C-alpha positions, 0 to 999 in steps of 0.5 A, a space after each residue: 360396639 362389640 355385642 354378643 354373637 358378633 365375631 371380631 372379624 365380622 365387626 372389623 368388616 362392618 367397621 370397614 364398610 362403615 368407613 366406606 359408607 362415610 366416604 361415599 356420603 362425602 365424609 372423611 374418616 379421621 378415626 374410629 373406636 370400638 367398645 365391648 359391652 354385653 348390652 347397649 347403654 340406654 342413655 348413650 348407647 356406649 358407656 359414659 366413660 367412652 363418651 368422655 373419651 370420644 369428647 376428649 379425642 376432639 382436641 387431637 382429632 378435629 372431627 365435626 360428626 360422629 357416625 355410629 354403626 348401629 341404629 340409635 334411639 332418638 334419646 341416645 342420639 340426642 344425648 350423645 349430641 348434647 354431650 359431644 357438641 357435634 352431630 351424631 348420625 347412625 347407620 340408617 341415616 348414613 345410608 339414607 343420605 347416600 340414597 338421597 344423593 344417588 336417586 335420579 328418577 322421580 320414583 327413586 327420589 319419592 322412595 328415598 324421601 318416604 324412607 327419610 321421613 319415616 326415620 325422622 318422625 319418631 325422632 321429632 316425637 322423641 324431641 317433643 317428649 323431651 321438652 315435656 319432661 317434668 310436666 306442669 307450668 313452664 313446660 309448654 311453649 314455642 318449642 313444643 308448638 313448632 315440633 307439633 307443627 313439623 310433625 303434622 307437616 311430615 305426616 301430611 307429606 307422607 300421605 302425599 308420598 304414599 299416594 304418589 308411590 301408589 301411582 308409581 307401583 301401578 305404573 311399574 305393575 303395568 310395565 311388568 305386565 307388558 314385559 310378561 306379555 312379551 313372553 320373554 324370560 326375565 332375569 333380575 340382577 341382584 347382589 351386594 352393593 358395589 359388586 358390579 351389577 351395573 357394569 355387568 348389565 352394560 357389558 351384556 347389553 350396552 345399557 349405558 347405566 351409571 356404574 362407579 366404584 362406590 357403594 349404591 352408585 345406582 338405585 334406579 332399576 333398568 331393564 334391557 334385552 340380551 340375545 343369546 347365541 341361539 337367538 333367544 332373548 331375555 330381559 335383564 333388570 338391574 336392581 338396587 344393591 343390598 348391604 348388611 343391616 339395610 334399613 327397614 324403612 328403605 326396604 319398605 320404600 323400595 318394595 315396588 323396585 325390589 318386587 322385580 326380583 320377586 316376579 323374575 324367572 331367574 336371579 343372576 346373583 353378582 358376587 364381588 370375588 375380590 371382597 374379603 367377606 365375599 361369603 358374608 356378602 353372599 349370605 346377606 343377599 340370600 337373606 334379603 332374597 328369602 325376605 322377598 320370597 325369591 330364595 327358591 328361584 333358579 339362580 346363577 352366581 356370577 363371581 365378578 372381579 375375578 381379574 383382581 384375585 389371581 388364579 389361586 384366589 379365584 380357585 379358592 373363591 369358586 370352590 367356596 361358592 360352589 359348595 353353597 350354590 349350584 351354578 357358579 361362573 367366574 367373570 370379569 364384567 370390566 374385561 368381559 372375561 367369562 361372558 359366554 359361560 355366564 350367558 350359557 348358565 343363565 340360559 340353562 337356569 331359564 330353560 326349566 319351562 321350555 318345551 322341544 317342538 318341530 314346526 312346518 312354517 309356510 314360506 312368507 311366514 318367517 315371522 313365526 321362525 323369528 318368534 321361535 328363535 326369540 322366545 326359546 331358541 331355534 336349533 335347526 331348520 331345513 327347506 322343504 316343498 311345503 315350507 321351512 321345517 324348523 325345530 327348537 324350544 319354546 316356553 310352555 305358555 307360548 305353545 299356542 303361538 305355534 299350534 297351527 304349525 306344529 309337526 310334533 311336540 314333546 311335553 
């Protein structure tokens, strides 16, 4: 449906994306239709005439499910199913189904189940209200009782899930404190789904993360170390991909995972340079980062899949992205092109709190030089009678480690 404020190009992109989501969920798209309306029909979402058209098309196209690009109310969904005699799924249910298929860890499965039950509960309530319409004698019976039983079961399960997810959040917070305790800078890899985040993590760190050319192939966050050319080490965390109109229940359920972005030092935003709606996809990620309170963090844009667009296309995409973002690097996570430039840009973005220093380290205390190299970077050294004189940079919060050996320090 084309509603006010949605351009034809934006609608076509949404429909293309909906078809890809359907395929990812295991469906086969046999047709699509669009209706132009000022407002959605409260009964069927689309108009009565369009419902009749969709029903008649079943004689020519053998479909057994209808997928709607917008979220349906319980009433609209139930009425459409009654009219069309097939299952009707809205965008949120479709995305939740994909997440349920791809969740591998206990945390991911708990998060997806919580989101699914939150989405299901009002639909049960809507069905229960439907049974009660009219009131009076004859409107109460096994159907209502069964729905009430199911509603109580879901609410009990949601309470259990919340307790389990609280425990997961505590564990994640402990892991996060452990990473920050190492004083290594943290980099959160974000991006639109299927932009190539996991492929990039594998390229940079040999993480072995599942990476496929389909939407939401990876849901579970993975953290790995990457060593820069000057010896400095960073922690890279792959996060769940974003998409237009990401279900609010899903965002709430994955809050603990998405907080990896909130607490990171740098955001590495991977963009699919070959996507027709590359700027719109980048804008969707911008909006989600703002929602997470991470819009102001130092950011590097990795224009990925540059090998698929040709030199003219690459220049066009890079120019458009550079007008919006400060640090933009063209890369191909698949071929490895641009990795050195990308890591240099990430280091630059992560250097805001680094302080230059010089240390004189006695022989036999080489571990101090290793820490300097790991935390900020060792730029040079020379041997003296009293020990190794070295210079480089270290995070301001880590200066206490080198205090006994400081010769001179700037900042």
